[in-house]
C-alpha positions as CSV (number, residue, x, y, z in Angstrom):
1,M,-28.4,0.9,-4.2
2,K,-25.9,1.0,-6.9
3,L,-23.6,-1.7,-8.7
4,Y,-19.8,-0.2,-8.7
5,R,-17.1,-1.9,-11.0
6,F,-13.5,-1.0,-10.2
7,E,-10.2,-2.0,-11.7
8,A,-7.0,-2.1,-9.0
9,R,-3.5,-2.4,-9.3
10,V,-2.3,-4.5,-6.6
11,N,1.6,-5.0,-5.2
12,R,2.8,-3.1,-8.3
13,D,2.0,-5.6,-11.2
14,H,-1.4,-7.4,-10.4
15,D,-4.7,-6.0,-11.9
16,V,-7.7,-7.1,-10.5
17,A,-11.3,-6.2,-11.0
18,V,-13.6,-5.5,-7.9
19,I,-17.5,-5.3,-8.1
20,V,-19.4,-3.7,-5.3
21,V,-22.9,-2.9,-4.2
22,A,-23.3,0.3,-2.3
23,E,-25.4,3.5,-1.6
24,S,-23.0,5.9,-2.5
25,E,-19.4,6.3,-4.2
26,N,-17.6,6.7,-1.0
27,E,-19.1,3.7,0.5
28,A,-18.3,1.7,-2.6
29,F,-14.5,2.7,-2.6
30,D,-14.3,2.0,1.1
31,A,-15.8,-1.6,0.4
32,A,-13.5,-2.2,-2.6
33,E,-10.5,-1.5,-0.3
34,V,-11.7,-3.6,2.6
35,E,-12.7,-6.5,0.0
36,L,-8.8,-6.3,-1.5
37,E,-7.2,-6.4,2.0
38,K,-9.2,-9.5,2.8
39,S,-8.5,-11.3,-0.6
40,Y,-4.8,-11.6,0.4
41,L,-3.0,-13.3,2.8
42,K,-0.6,-10.3,3.5
43,T,-2.0,-7.1,3.3
44,P,-1.7,-5.5,-0.3
45,I,-0.3,-2.2,-1.6
46,I,-2.9,-0.8,-3.6
47,E,-1.3,1.4,-6.0
48,E,-4.5,2.7,-7.8
49,L,-8.4,1.8,-7.6
50,S,-10.3,3.2,-10.5
51,L,-14.3,3.8,-10.8
52,M,-14.6,2.4,-14.2
53,D,-18.6,1.9,-14.4
54,T,-21.6,2.2,-12.2
55,R,-25.1,0.8,-12.8
56,I,-28.3,1.2,-10.8
57,V,-29.6,-1.9,-9.2
58,A,-33.1,-2.6,-10.5
59,K,-34.4,-5.9,-11.2
60,Q,-31.0,-6.7,-12.6
61,A,-27.5,-5.3,-13.3
62,A,-24.6,-6.9,-14.7
63,F,-21.0,-6.4,-15.9
64,V,-19.0,-8.0,-18.5
65,I,-15.2,-8.9,-16.9
66,G,-12.3,-10.0,-18.6
67,Y,-13.3,-9.8,-22.4
68,D,-11.1,-9.4,-25.5
69,E,-11.8,-6.8,-27.8
70,N,-10.3,-8.4,-30.7
C-alpha cells in the first residue's frame, strides 16, 4: 500500500489537499475523485487533480499539509 498526496483545484478557485491510501496510482486517482465528490453538497467541477507525492506505508507515513515556506 502507498500513501498518495494530491492537490485539487475545485470549482475554479478552491484548492484542496486530498490524501489517499491505495494499492496503485490509478486506484488513488479514482479514490481522490470520489472523496472530492462526497465532500461537496453539489457535485464539484474538478478543474485539476495533481499527484504531488507518494510514500510507501510501512509502520508509519506522514505528510505536512498547509505549511508556510517563509
